[in-house]
N, CA, C and O of each residue as an XYZ file, in Angstrom:
732
protein
N    -200.976    -21.886    -14.121
C    -200.474    -20.776    -14.949
C    -200.910    -19.517    -14.411
O    -202.101    -19.206    -14.394
N    -199.954    -18.747    -13.952
C    -200.313    -17.422    -13.292
C    -200.434    -16.325    -14.321
O    -199.946    -16.548    -15.428
N    -200.961    -15.291    -14.119
C    -201.041    -14.039    -15.087
C    -199.755    -13.653    -15.401
O    -198.924    -13.511    -14.503
N    -199.461    -13.448    -16.667
C    -198.117    -12.915    -17.215
C    -197.848    -11.619    -16.607
O    -198.759    -10.929    -16.150
N    -196.585    -11.256    -16.587
C    -196.160     -9.753    -16.430
C    -195.806     -9.193    -17.639
O    -195.004     -9.742    -18.395
N    -196.368     -8.092    -17.888
C    -196.049     -7.243    -19.019
C    -194.997     -6.194    -18.730
O    -194.801     -5.796    -17.582
N    -194.359     -5.774    -19.714
C    -193.382     -4.515    -19.528
C    -193.650     -3.575    -20.562
O    -194.193     -3.883    -21.624
N    -193.265     -2.409    -20.251
C    -193.352     -1.315    -21.233
C    -192.433     -1.808    -22.448
O    -191.294     -2.211    -22.210
N    -192.948     -1.772    -23.784
C    -192.152     -2.103    -24.844
C    -192.651     -3.490    -25.378
O    -192.443     -3.779    -26.557
N    -193.299     -4.349    -24.544
C    -193.840     -5.457    -25.170
C    -194.698     -5.231    -26.270
O    -195.452     -4.264    -26.167
N    -194.753     -5.972    -27.396
C    -195.487     -5.545    -28.585
C    -195.922     -6.789    -29.510
O    -195.102     -7.607    -29.926
N    -197.230     -6.841    -29.772
C    -197.877     -7.903    -30.562
C    -198.362     -7.327    -31.906
O    -198.970     -6.258    -31.855
N    -198.165     -7.910    -33.100
C    -198.702     -7.572    -34.283
C    -199.573     -8.624    -34.772
O    -199.187     -9.791    -34.838
N    -200.804     -8.231    -35.136
C    -201.837     -9.153    -35.594
C    -202.184     -8.953    -36.948
O    -202.067     -7.831    -37.441
N    -202.613     -9.944    -37.630
C    -203.371     -9.734    -39.004
C    -204.857     -9.905    -38.519
O    -205.145    -10.759    -37.681
N    -205.724     -9.122    -39.038
C    -207.096     -9.164    -38.725
C    -207.968     -9.255    -40.004
O    -207.571     -8.770    -41.064
N    -209.077     -9.839    -39.897
C    -210.213     -9.770    -40.854
C    -211.475     -9.444    -40.091
O    -211.757    -10.008    -39.034
N    -212.226     -8.517    -40.657
C    -213.587     -8.117    -40.118
C    -214.617     -8.011    -41.300
O    -214.605     -7.068    -42.090
N    -215.456     -8.990    -41.355
C    -216.148     -9.132    -42.494
C    -215.453     -9.095    -43.662
O    -214.679    -10.039    -43.823
N    -215.511     -8.189    -44.617
C    -214.821     -8.247    -45.826
C    -213.514     -7.392    -45.757
O    -212.801     -7.396    -46.760
N    -213.167     -6.723    -44.763
C    -212.054     -5.908    -44.546
C    -210.823     -6.779    -43.855
O    -211.054     -7.726    -43.104
N    -209.676     -6.402    -44.154
C    -208.513     -6.944    -43.591
C    -207.328     -5.923    -43.276
O    -207.246     -4.855    -43.882
N    -206.483     -6.280    -42.370
C    -205.390     -5.376    -42.136
C    -204.529     -5.867    -41.112
O    -204.554     -7.072    -40.861
N    -203.616     -4.945    -40.359
C    -202.927     -5.387    -39.317
C    -203.271     -4.531    -38.198
O    -203.859     -3.471    -38.417
N    -202.955     -4.895    -36.994
C    -203.081     -4.335    -35.828
C    -201.910     -4.463    -34.823
O    -201.439     -5.553    -34.498
N    -201.491     -3.317    -34.374
C    -200.408     -3.290    -33.308
C    -200.872     -3.090    -31.976
O    -201.712     -2.225    -31.732
N    -200.316     -3.935    -30.966
C    -200.782     -3.839    -29.573
C    -199.349     -3.564    -28.828
O    -198.375     -4.304    -28.964
N    -199.370     -2.579    -28.152
C    -197.992     -2.388    -27.395
C    -198.212     -1.644    -26.110
O    -198.847     -0.596    -25.997
N    -197.611     -2.310    -25.158
C    -197.649     -1.793    -23.796
C    -196.701     -0.487    -23.682
O    -195.487     -0.532    -23.884
N    -197.360      0.594    -23.358
C    -196.714      1.850    -23.429
C    -196.499      2.572    -22.038
O    -195.817      3.587    -21.897
N    -197.103      1.980    -21.136
C    -196.989      2.610    -19.655
C    -197.555      1.633    -18.677
O    -198.396      0.786    -18.978
N    -197.003      1.815    -17.390
C    -197.681      1.186    -16.182
C    -198.093      2.369    -15.446
O    -197.268      3.245    -15.187
N    -199.337      2.461    -15.083
C    -199.916      3.550    -14.419
C    -200.889      3.247    -13.239
O    -201.741      2.375    -13.402
N    -200.812      3.866    -12.158
C    -201.686      3.740    -11.090
C    -202.723      4.801    -11.082
O    -202.405      5.989    -11.044
N    -203.991      4.389    -11.117
C    -205.170      5.216    -11.082
C    -206.086      4.823     -9.888
O    -206.659      3.736     -9.800
N    -206.153      5.753     -9.050
C    -207.050      5.492     -7.793
C    -206.596      4.356     -6.984
O    -207.395      3.629     -6.394
N    -205.418      4.206     -6.950
C    -204.658      3.123     -6.117
C    -204.618      1.710     -6.792
O    -204.170      0.732     -6.193
N    -205.144      1.648     -8.158
C    -205.026      0.414     -8.860
C    -204.094      0.511    -10.038
O    -204.103      1.453    -10.830
N    -203.314     -0.497    -10.096
C    -202.176     -0.520    -11.151
C    -202.720     -1.083    -12.442
O    -203.397     -2.111    -12.458
N    -202.398     -0.356    -13.581
C    -202.847     -0.591    -14.916
C    -201.695     -0.751    -15.902
O    -200.710     -0.021    -15.792
N    -201.770     -1.627    -16.811
C    -201.020     -1.721    -18.048
C    -201.748     -0.726    -18.983
O    -202.966     -0.758    -19.157
N    -200.972      0.096    -19.530
C    -201.540      1.102    -20.711
C    -201.080      0.446    -21.972
O    -199.885      0.324    -22.244
N    -202.061      0.024    -22.742
C    -201.729     -0.498    -24.188
C    -202.319      0.264    -25.253
O    -203.510      0.567    -25.326
N    -201.368      0.571    -26.118
C    -201.856      1.285    -27.229
C    -202.203      0.297    -28.447
O    -201.468     -0.625    -28.798
N    -203.350      0.605    -28.998
C    -203.710     -0.225    -30.224
C    -203.845      0.763    -31.421
O    -204.326      1.896    -31.385
N    -203.334      0.118    -32.462
C    -203.478      0.959    -33.703
C    -203.462      0.010    -34.831
O    -202.871     -1.070    -34.827
N    -204.251      0.564    -35.922
C    -204.449     -0.231    -37.108
C    -205.722     -1.167    -37.166
O    -205.863     -2.011    -38.051
N    -206.615     -0.958    -36.179
C    -207.841     -1.734    -36.107
C    -208.814     -1.332    -37.124
O    -208.605     -0.295    -37.754
N    -210.015     -2.148    -37.386
C    -210.920     -1.592    -38.235
C    -211.578     -0.311    -37.750
O    -211.648     -0.039    -36.552
N    -212.054      0.461    -38.705
C    -212.715      1.777    -38.380
C    -213.811      1.607    -37.436
O    -213.989      2.457    -36.564
N    -214.571      0.570    -37.534
C    -215.662      0.419    -36.631
C    -215.285      0.187    -35.085
O    -216.126      0.283    -34.191
N    -214.129     -0.084    -34.896
C    -213.737     -0.390    -33.453
C    -212.824      0.708    -32.865
O    -212.422      0.613    -31.705
N    -212.500      1.730    -33.643
C    -211.585      2.679    -33.097
C    -210.088      2.489    -33.349
O    -209.685      1.368    -33.661
N    -209.248      3.506    -33.235
C    -207.864      3.242    -33.510
C    -207.076      4.230    -32.725
O    -207.517      5.310    -32.332
N    -205.833      3.757    -32.523
C    -204.851      4.590    -31.694
C    -205.385      5.094    -30.375
O    -205.154      6.229    -29.959
N    -206.077      4.237    -29.768
C    -206.607      4.522    -28.553
C    -205.641      3.866    -27.479
O    -204.861      3.009    -27.895
N    -205.627      4.171    -26.233
C    -205.009      3.533    -25.128
C    -206.089      2.754    -24.317
O    -207.178      3.230    -23.995
N    -205.683      1.589    -24.051
C    -206.525      0.532    -23.316
C    -205.844      0.174    -22.038
O    -204.662     -0.169    -22.000
N    -206.717      0.272    -20.861
C    -206.223     -0.058    -19.579
C    -206.665     -1.473    -19.265
O    -207.841     -1.823    -19.364
N    -205.643     -2.304    -18.869
C    -205.838     -3.559    -18.344
C    -205.295     -3.667    -16.949
O    -204.225     -3.128    -16.665
N    -206.019     -4.369    -16.036
C    -205.522     -4.691    -14.717
C    -204.218     -5.678    -14.811
O    -203.927     -6.285    -15.842
N    -203.531     -5.746    -13.683
C    -202.489     -6.606    -13.715
C    -202.855     -8.067    -13.917
O    -201.994     -8.896    -14.208
N    -204.217     -8.398    -13.752
C    -204.645     -9.737    -14.103
C    -205.187     -9.872    -15.524
O    -205.787    -10.883    -15.890
N    -204.955     -8.812    -16.321
C    -205.184     -8.693    -17.819
C    -206.750     -8.526    -17.913
O    -207.326     -8.957    -18.912
N    -207.404     -7.956    -16.972
C    -208.749     -7.647    -17.292
C    -209.087     -6.259    -17.858
O    -208.677     -5.269    -17.252
N    -209.801     -6.126    -18.970
C    -209.985     -4.903    -19.580
C    -210.888     -4.026    -18.887
O    -212.040     -4.379    -18.634
N    -210.311     -2.623    -18.486
C    -211.007     -1.821    -17.764
C    -211.569     -0.540    -18.555
O    -212.650     -0.061    -18.213
N    -210.781      0.049    -19.687
C    -211.215      1.142    -20.266
C    -210.456      1.436    -21.486
O    -209.328      0.959    -21.611
N    -210.981      2.192    -22.417
C    -210.473      2.773    -23.663
C    -210.321      4.281    -23.487
O    -211.318      4.950    -23.215
N    -209.146      4.836    -23.625
C    -209.051      6.368    -23.370
C    -208.373      7.009    -24.730
O    -207.409      6.493    -25.295
N    -208.933      8.038    -25.102
C    -208.483      8.802    -26.308
C    -208.192     10.242    -25.828
O    -209.040     10.831    -25.158
N    -207.032     10.817    -26.146
C    -206.797     12.289    -25.669
C    -207.090     12.486    -24.383
O    -207.605     13.556    -24.058
N    -206.826     11.525    -23.450
C    -207.000     11.792    -21.927
C    -208.448     11.606    -21.561
O    -208.771     11.756    -20.383
N    -209.299     11.308    -22.418
C    -210.794     11.147    -22.154
C    -211.124      9.752    -22.221
O    -210.647      9.057    -23.119
N    -211.965      9.236    -21.276
C    -212.388      7.792    -21.266
C    -213.603      7.826    -22.270
O    -214.575      8.576    -22.187
N    -213.369      6.899    -23.204
C    -214.344      6.704    -24.429
C    -215.303      5.564    -23.961
O    -216.505      5.619    -24.218
N    -214.787      4.609    -23.322
C    -215.525      3.369    -22.982
C    -214.871      2.811    -21.807
O    -213.662      2.964    -21.633
N    -215.685      2.106    -20.912
C    -215.185      1.501    -19.747
C    -216.085      0.311    -19.389
O    -217.263      0.303    -19.748
N    -215.537     -0.703    -18.677
C    -216.264     -1.775    -18.156
C    -216.157     -1.906    -16.712
O    -215.084     -2.005    -16.117
N    -217.426     -1.902    -16.113
C    -217.430     -1.746    -14.561
C    -218.172     -2.980    -14.109
O    -219.350     -3.082    -14.451
N    -217.594     -3.968    -13.349
C    -216.141     -3.995    -13.067
C    -215.253     -4.484    -14.340
O    -215.847     -4.964    -15.306
N    -213.986     -4.380    -14.349
C    -213.156     -4.681    -15.541
C    -213.532     -6.035    -16.057
O    -213.955     -6.890    -15.279
N    -213.403     -6.252    -17.269
C    -213.820     -7.519    -17.916
C    -212.773     -8.588    -17.882
O    -211.710     -8.364    -18.461
N    -212.959     -9.705    -17.277
C    -211.896    -10.766    -17.060
C    -211.859    -11.785    -18.233
O    -212.351    -12.908    -18.124
N    -211.329    -11.394    -19.214
C    -210.998    -12.161    -20.453
C    -210.276    -13.508    -20.049
O    -210.493    -14.605    -20.566
N    -209.412    -13.244    -19.073
C    -208.747    -14.533    -18.457
C    -208.841    -14.468    -17.003
O    -208.825    -13.389    -16.411
N    -208.941    -15.637    -16.389
C    -208.848    -15.738    -14.947
C    -207.882    -16.877    -14.505
O    -207.953    -18.039    -14.906
N    -206.980    -16.389    -13.632
C    -205.826    -17.233    -13.388
C    -206.072    -18.057    -12.143
O    -206.795    -17.690    -11.217
N    -205.395    -19.229    -12.198
C    -204.682    -19.986    -13.259
C    -205.619    -20.470    -14.279
O    -206.765    -20.824    -14.001
N    -205.090    -20.485    -15.546
C    -205.925    -21.105    -16.669
C    -205.752    -22.777    -16.645
O    -204.793    -23.400    -17.100
N    -206.756    -23.244    -16.091
C    -206.842    -24.651    -16.050
C    -208.067    -25.286    -16.859
O    -209.166    -24.734    -16.807
N    -207.879    -26.392    -17.570
C    -209.029    -26.912    -18.365
C    -210.230    -27.180    -17.542
O    -210.061    -27.858    -16.528
N    -211.430    -26.744    -17.827
C    -212.484    -27.011    -17.156
C    -212.914    -25.894    -16.253
O    -214.027    -25.946    -15.730
N    -212.076    -24.852    -16.027
C    -212.482    -23.776    -15.138
C    -213.502    -23.018    -15.821
O    -213.482    -22.886    -17.045
N    -214.489    -22.460    -15.004
C    -215.537    -21.683    -15.534
C    -215.669    -20.497    -14.630
O    -215.400    -20.568    -13.431
N    -216.108    -19.347    -15.252
C    -216.490    -18.064    -14.376
C    -217.448    -17.297    -15.253
O    -217.610    -17.451    -16.463
N    -218.002    -16.523    -14.523
C    -218.984    -15.503    -15.175
C    -218.595    -14.139    -14.852
O    -217.795    -13.888    -13.950
N    -219.226    -13.134    -15.677
C    -218.957    -11.749    -15.319
C    -220.212    -10.933    -15.623
O    -220.769    -11.033    -16.717
N    -220.606    -10.222    -14.774
C    -221.714     -9.362    -14.834
C    -221.112     -7.935    -14.795
O    -220.406     -7.613    -13.839
N    -221.358     -7.106    -15.760
C    -220.889     -5.810    -15.650
C    -221.527     -4.876    -16.692
O    -222.242     -5.263    -17.616
N    -221.172     -3.545    -16.426
C    -221.654     -2.658    -17.447
C    -220.634     -2.049    -18.328
O    -219.586     -1.580    -17.884
N    -220.970     -2.063    -19.662
C    -220.113     -1.437    -20.639
C    -220.673     -0.040    -20.823
O    -221.783      0.106    -21.336
N    -219.949      0.985    -20.425
C    -220.371      2.216    -20.473
C    -219.630      3.149    -21.574
O    -218.405      3.269    -21.579
N    -220.457      3.784    -22.483
C    -219.813      4.644    -23.586
C    -220.726      5.823    -23.977
O    -221.873      5.831    -23.531
N    -220.337      6.736    -24.711
C    -221.151      7.868    -25.020
C    -222.544      7.553    -25.465
O    -223.495      8.258    -25.125
N    -222.683      6.363    -26.319
C    -223.781      5.951    -26.923
C    -224.782      5.357    -25.797
O    -225.984      5.240    -26.039
N    -224.327      5.060    -24.795
C    -225.238      4.487    -23.703
C    -224.540      3.388    -22.933
O    -223.311      3.315    -22.927
N    -225.287      2.558    -22.304
C    -224.731      1.471    -21.343
C    -225.286      0.202    -21.782
O    -226.460      0.115    -22.143
N    -224.506     -0.762    -21.764
C    -225.033     -2.183    -22.093
C    -224.601     -3.115    -20.965
O    -223.440     -3.084    -20.558
N    -225.438     -3.876    -20.493
C    -225.200     -4.789    -19.334
C    -224.677     -6.038    -19.999
O    -225.182     -6.481    -21.031
N    -223.656     -6.593    -19.384
C    -222.983     -7.932    -19.936
C    -223.247     -8.931    -18.900
O    -223.227     -8.690    -17.693
N    -223.493    -10.051    -19.430
C    -223.762    -11.298    -18.449
C    -223.033    -12.382    -19.200
O    -223.694    -13.138    -19.912
N    -221.750    -12.521    -19.106
C    -220.996    -13.417    -19.929
C    -220.447    -14.680    -19.095
O    -220.236    -14.642    -17.883
N    -220.258    -15.736    -19.866
C    -219.892    -17.072    -19.311
C    -218.606    -17.417    -19.999
O    -218.565    -17.272    -21.220
N    -217.485    -17.883    -19.319
C    -216.332    -18.152    -19.696
C    -215.914    -19.621    -19.494
O    -216.266    -20.113    -18.422
N    -215.274    -20.345    -20.279
C    -214.748    -21.656    -19.869
C    -213.483    -21.859    -20.640
O    -213.330    -21.524    -21.815
N    -212.464    -22.518    -19.774
C    -211.248    -22.836    -20.199
C    -211.275    -24.387    -20.941
O    -211.298    -25.426    -20.279
N    -211.269    -24.350    -22.203
C    -211.376    -25.645    -22.864
C    -210.019    -26.537    -22.762
O    -210.064    -27.764    -22.850
N    -208.943    -25.896    -22.589
C    -207.678    -26.824    -22.280
C    -206.624    -26.615    -23.471
O    -206.839    -25.913    -24.460
N    -205.586    -27.253    -23.247
C    -204.535    -27.040    -24.181
C    -204.758    -27.699    -25.526
O    -205.245    -28.813    -25.716
N    -204.312    -26.806    -26.459
C    -204.343    -27.282    -27.874
C    -203.420    -26.471    -28.721
O    -203.201    -25.290    -28.452
N    -202.825    -27.130    -29.827
C    -201.951    -26.352    -30.698
C    -202.752    -25.379    -31.340
O    -203.966    -25.491    -31.513
N    -201.938    -24.264    -31.747
C    -202.575    -23.146    -32.682
C    -201.445    -22.888    -33.606
O    -200.274    -22.905    -33.229
N    -201.854    -22.624    -34.940
C    -200.818    -22.295    -35.947
C    -201.364    -20.879    -36.461
O    -202.509    -20.687    -36.869
N    -200.278    -19.859    -36.363
C    -200.705    -18.527    -36.835
C    -199.469    -18.101    -37.668
O    -198.476    -18.827    -37.610
N    -199.442    -17.015    -38.419
C    -198.266    -16.563    -39.181
C    -197.068    -16.477    -38.243
O    -195.971    -16.732    -38.738
N    -197.134    -16.158    -36.980
C    -195.926    -16.044    -36.149
C    -195.366    -17.540    -35.870
O    -194.212    -17.620    -35.447
N    -196.024    -18.594    -36.054
C    -195.447    -19.870    -35.826
C    -196.597    -20.821    -35.345
O    -197.781    -20.525    -35.508
N    -196.173    -22.010    -34.728
C    -197.017    -22.946    -34.110
C    -196.700    -22.952    -32.673
O    -195.531    -23.087    -32.309
N    -197.715    -22.806    -31.789
C    -197.677    -22.773    -30.349
C    -198.543    -23.776    -29.574
O    -199.555    -24.273    -30.070
N    -198.163    -24.016    -28.503
C    -199.115    -24.765    -27.544
C    -199.920    -23.645    -26.870
O    -199.385    -22.693    -26.301
N    -201.131    -23.812    -26.967
C    -201.952    -22.707    -26.448
C    -203.072    -23.297    -25.480
O    -203.250    -24.506    -25.336
N    -203.745    -22.390    -24.889
C    -204.885    -22.743    -23.850
C    -206.126    -22.209    -24.613
O    -206.129    -20.997    -24.831
N    -207.055    -22.852    -24.999
C    -208.230    -22.278    -25.601
C    -209.274    -21.909    -24.595
O    -209.490    -22.659    -23.643
N    -209.946    -20.768    -24.762
C    -210.944    -20.146    -23.970
C    -212.089    -19.801    -24.820
O    -211.918    -19.436    -25.983
N    -213.272    -19.905    -24.275
C    -214.460    -19.516    -24.880
C    -215.420    -18.543    -24.019
O    -215.650    -18.786    -22.835
N    -215.940    -17.480    -24.656
C    -216.859    -16.653    -24.113
C    -218.117    -16.745    -24.789
O    -218.259    -16.724    -26.011
N    -219.033    -16.850    -23.920
C    -220.479    -16.900    -24.480
C    -221.324    -15.829    -23.704
O    -221.162    -15.541    -22.518
N    -222.304    -15.250    -24.606
C    -223.159    -14.223    -23.966
C    -224.576    -14.491    -24.207
O    -224.916    -15.447    -24.905
N    -225.497    -13.628    -23.621
C    -226.920    -13.746    -23.893
C    -227.301    -13.032    -25.152
O    -228.443    -13.120    -25.604
N    -226.277    -12.263    -25.773
C    -226.516    -11.546    -26.932
C    -226.019    -12.433    -28.071
O    -225.796    -13.632    -27.897
N    -225.854    -11.830    -29.209
C    -225.263    -12.502    -30.434
C    -223.787    -12.369    -30.497
O    -223.241    -12.288    -31.598
N    -223.147    -12.342    -29.469
C    -221.710    -12.169    -29.389
C    -221.013    -13.442    -28.879
O    -221.594    -14.128    -28.038
N    -219.852    -13.780    -29.320
C    -219.104    -14.906    -28.863
C    -217.686    -14.716    -29.211
O    -217.350    -14.000    -30.155
N    -216.776    -15.401    -28.398
C    -215.339    -15.180    -28.714
C    -214.682    -16.587    -28.338
O    -215.123    -17.353    -27.481
N    -213.570    -16.787    -29.116
C    -212.699    -17.810    -28.694
C    -211.240    -17.378    -28.667
O    -210.816    -16.699    -29.602
N    -210.518    -17.692    -27.755
C    -209.165    -17.119    -27.539
C    -208.167    -18.275    -27.460
O    -208.444    -19.265    -26.782
N    -207.033    -18.185    -28.119
C    -205.938    -19.109    -27.955
C    -204.853    -18.394    -27.091
O    -204.008    -17.694    -27.648
N    -204.865    -18.545    -25.865
C    -203.630    -17.956    -25.129
C    -202.587    -18.761    -25.125
O    -202.687    -19.971    -24.923
N    -201.322    -18.056    -25.384
C    -199.943    -18.649    -25.543
C    -199.055    -18.220    -24.457
O    -198.581    -17.087    -24.537
N    -198.770    -18.943    -23.478
C    -197.795    -18.459    -22.514
C    -196.453    -17.927    -23.126
O    -196.003    -16.886    -22.647
N    -195.868    -18.464    -24.004
C    -194.696    -18.013    -24.622
C    -194.849    -16.543    -25.305
O    -193.873    -15.881    -25.657
N    -195.974    -16.189    -25.422
C    -196.027    -14.765    -25.956
C    -196.945    -13.868    -24.965
O    -197.276    -12.711    -25.221
N    -197.280    -14.528    -23.876
C    -198.010    -13.750    -22.662
C    -199.227    -13.155    -23.079
O    -199.643    -12.249    -22.356
N    -199.956    -13.484    -24.175
C    -201.151    -12.957    -24.659
C    -201.739    -13.968    -25.602
O    -201.322    -15.125    -25.650
N    -202.757    -13.491    -26.383
C    -203.350    -14.521    -27.327
C    -202.759    -14.505    -28.656
O    -202.357    -13.472    -29.190
N    -202.710    -15.689    -29.197
C    -202.029    -15.878    -30.651
C    -203.210    -15.905    -31.739
O    -202.995    -15.738    -32.939
N    -204.489    -16.136    -31.185
C    -205.625    -16.155    -32.140
C    -206.804    -15.797    -31.372
O    -207.010    -16.126    -30.204
N    -207.649    -15.021    -32.197
C    -209.026    -14.675    -31.442
C    -209.952    -14.692    -32.656
O    -209.682    -14.085    -33.693
N    -211.054    -15.416    -32.476
C    -212.072    -15.512    -33.428
C    -213.380    -15.048    -32.573
O    -213.686    -15.462    -31.455
N    -214.015    -14.177    -33.290
C    -215.213    -13.597    -32.597
C    -216.400    -13.254    -33.563
O    -216.240    -13.212    -34.783
N    -217.540    -13.023    -32.978
C    -218.837    -12.509    -33.697
C    -219.468    -11.510    -32.832
O    -219.625    -11.707    -31.627
N    -219.861    -10.357    -33.479
C    -220.627     -9.273    -32.931
C    -221.851     -9.103    -33.781
O    -221.885     -8.428    -34.810
N    -222.910     -9.813    -33.235
C    -224.114     -9.787    -34.163
C    -223.952    -10.551    -35.410
O    -223.701    -11.755    -35.360
N    -224.081     -9.922    -36.530
C    -223.820    -10.680    -37.835
C    -222.484    -10.438    -38.381
O    -222.224    -10.771    -39.537
N    -221.615     -9.875    -37.613
C    -220.240     -9.649    -38.132
C    -219.219    -10.575    -37.446
O    -219.221    -10.710    -36.223
N    -218.398    -11.173    -38.200
C    -217.389    -12.139    -37.803
C    -216.009    -11.472    -37.978
O    -215.761    -10.714    -38.916
N    -215.191    -11.781    -37.082
C    -213.713    -11.257    -37.109
C    -212.805    -12.283    -36.618
O    -213.187    -13.192    -35.882
N    -211.478    -12.130    -37.061
C    -210.459    -12.921    -36.550
C    -209.202    -12.247    -36.527
O    -208.907    -11.434    -37.403
N    -208.370    -12.563    -35.488
C    -207.077    -11.902    -35.270
C    -206.084    -13.085    -35.160
O    -206.308    -14.041    -34.417
N    -204.885    -12.973    -35.997
C    -203.965    -13.972    -35.838
C    -202.577    -13.321    -35.741
O    -202.229    -12.479    -36.570
N    -201.700    -13.751    -34.621
C    -200.340    -13.168    -34.358
C    -199.509    -13.384    -35.543
O    -199.380    -14.478    -36.094
N    -198.932    -12.252    -35.925
C    -197.979    -12.318    -36.941
C    -196.689    -12.169    -36.318
O    -195.818    -12.903    -36.785
N    -196.308    -11.304    -35.262
C    -195.070    -11.086    -34.748
C    -195.354    -10.753    -33.278
O    -196.317    -10.073    -32.924
N    -194.430    -11.292    -32.438
C    -194.331    -10.861    -31.002
C    -192.933    -10.393    -30.660
O    -191.946    -11.084    -30.916
N    -192.871     -9.287    -30.117
C    -191.368     -8.650    -29.642
C    -191.603     -8.284    -28.148
O    -192.375     -7.411    -27.752
N    -190.849     -9.056    -27.411
C    -190.837     -8.798    -25.991
C    -189.979     -7.410    -25.690
O    -189.162     -7.025    -26.527
N    -190.183     -6.732    -24.554
C    -189.566     -5.667    -24.316
C    -188.015     -5.839    -24.303
O    -187.564     -6.947    -24.015
N    -187.206     -4.848    -24.588
C    -185.810     -5.056    -24.807
C    -185.211     -5.628    -23.513
O    -184.286     -6.436    -23.597
N    -185.700     -5.243    -22.312
C    -185.103     -5.561    -21.033
C    -185.529     -6.957    -20.662
O    -185.018     -7.470    -19.667
N    -186.485     -7.666    -21.423
C    -186.973     -9.010    -21.034
C    -186.163    -10.168    -21.809
O    -185.943    -10.132    -23.019
N    -185.776    -11.134    -20.998
C    -185.174    -12.226    -21.657
C    -186.277    -13.104    -22.450
O    -187.352    -13.379    -21.917
N    -185.971    -13.489    -23.647
C    -186.840    -14.193    -24.444
C    -186.834    -15.713    -24.021
O    -187.549    -16.522    -24.614
């Protein structure tokens, strides 16, 4: 399974819970941009919990590695090198590590993450039932993530995570491909 190709206008709507809060979050590809010779998808996020920021633009490489969050033209946070939430092809048993620096105004945190592709499994979310590939991220900190990547929606349908003592979950409510993309 190769990295999906996103287009301007691709849009995902998620229901989220974060500790005792809940709401919806929209993720939309708003631009394809080249910065210093590297192509990025520019993705606008809105509706997230106050603790994580809102209405910011996030930069992802063509391989869907998270690189930065930008607000009003200023970098608020970045990961050096970009964070590889997914490494292609997604094959059960594949493992990878990522060592990087998460840089933001409050300071820099070093990441030493381990990822593993668990393999195919069904996932049921408000948008429907899908065949997914489950991935796990483990850290040396008190953070962890599980993702259910769905080829049919070219992103995750479910994300369960922990940041310290806080738990969160996102579940896909709706996916809309760009108007020019066949479904």
